[in-house]
C-alpha positions in Angstrom: -3.0 -17.4 8.7 -4.5 -20.8 8.5 -8.3 -20.8 8.6 -10.7 -23.7 9.1 -14.4 -23.2 9.1 -17.0 -25.8 10.5 -20.7 -25.4 9.7 -23.3 -27.1 11.9 -26.9 -27.0 10.8 -26.0 -24.5 8.1 -25.4 -24.9 4.4 -22.0 -23.8 3.2 -22.2 -21.2 0.5 -19.6 -19.0 -1.3 -21.0 -15.8 0.2 -20.7 -17.2 3.7 -17.1 -18.2 3.1 -16.4 -14.7 1.7 -18.0 -13.1 4.7 -16.0 -15.2 7.2 -12.8 -14.5 5.4 -13.6 -10.8 5.2 -14.2 -10.7 9.0 -11.1 -12.7 9.8 -8.9 -10.4 7.8 -9.5 -7.8 10.6 -7.4 -10.0 12.8 -4.3 -10.0 10.5 -2.7 -7.1 12.2 -2.7 -8.9 15.6 -1.7 -12.4 14.5 1.4 -13.9 13.1 1.6 -15.6 9.7 1.8 -19.0 11.5 -1.4 -18.5 13.4 -4.4 -20.8 12.9 -8.0 -19.9 13.4 -10.9 -22.4 13.7 -14.3 -21.0 13.2 -17.5 -22.9 14.2 -20.8 -21.6 12.9 -24.0 -23.2 14.1 -27.7 -22.6 14.2 -30.0 -24.0 17.0 -33.7 -24.9 16.8 -34.8 -21.4 17.8 -32.8 -19.9 14.9 -30.1 -18.4 17.2 -26.7 -18.4 15.6 -23.6 -19.3 17.6 -20.1 -18.4 16.5 -17.0 -19.8 18.2 -13.5 -18.7 17.4 -10.4 -20.7 18.5 -7.2 -18.8 17.8 -3.9 -20.5 18.1 -1.1 -17.9 17.9 2.5 -18.8 18.9 2.7 -18.7 22.7 -1.0 -17.7 23.1 -4.3 -19.4 22.6 -7.7 -17.6 22.6 -11.3 -18.7 22.5 -14.3 -16.5 21.8 -18.0 -17.4 21.6 -21.0 -15.3 20.8 -24.7 -15.8 20.1 -27.0 -13.6 18.0 -30.2 -13.5 16.1 -28.3 -13.5 12.7 -25.1 -15.1 11.5 -23.7 -11.7 10.6 -24.3 -10.2 14.0 -22.9 -13.3 15.8 -19.8 -13.3 13.7 -19.3 -9.6 14.0 -19.6 -9.7 17.8 -17.0 -12.6 17.9 -14.6 -10.6 15.8 -15.1 -7.5 18.0 -14.3 -9.5 21.1 -11.2 -11.0 19.4 -9.9 -7.6 18.2 -10.4 -6.1 21.7 -8.6 -9.0 23.4 -5.8 -9.3 20.8 -5.3 -5.5 20.8 -4.9 -5.5 24.6 -2.4 -8.3 24.4 -0.4 -6.5 21.7 -0.4 -3.3 23.9 0.9 -5.3 26.9 3.7 -6.7 24.8 4.6 -3.4 23.3 4.7 -1.7 26.7 6.9 -4.4 28.1 9.4 -4.0 25.1 9.3 -0.2 25.5 10.0 -0.4 29.3 13.0 -2.6 28.6 14.3 -0.4 25.8 14.0 2.9 27.8 15.5 1.4 31.0 18.5 0.4 29.0 18.9 3.8 27.4 18.7 5.6 30.8 21.8 3.8 32.1 
């Protein structure tokens, strides 16, 4: 998985990079090795944190955006949204494959 992180109005630090990488590792089971993820982390004037994820997986593109009072909460919410959506997509694909497989075996 190719990861690009963009910080806006935030200082890049090693612990932030580690946190983002740790959170994105939760998506490995849903994405192919050739997938790319673009993460945008920003802070506004009111100290609200915005996290945007753009995921480019072969044949599918996803975008998730969340806002929260802390960077950790905002990033965690975005990852939860992504896991939920990617999990549903994976289930749809598996069900489609299973229906084809079982319909062939019945004949």
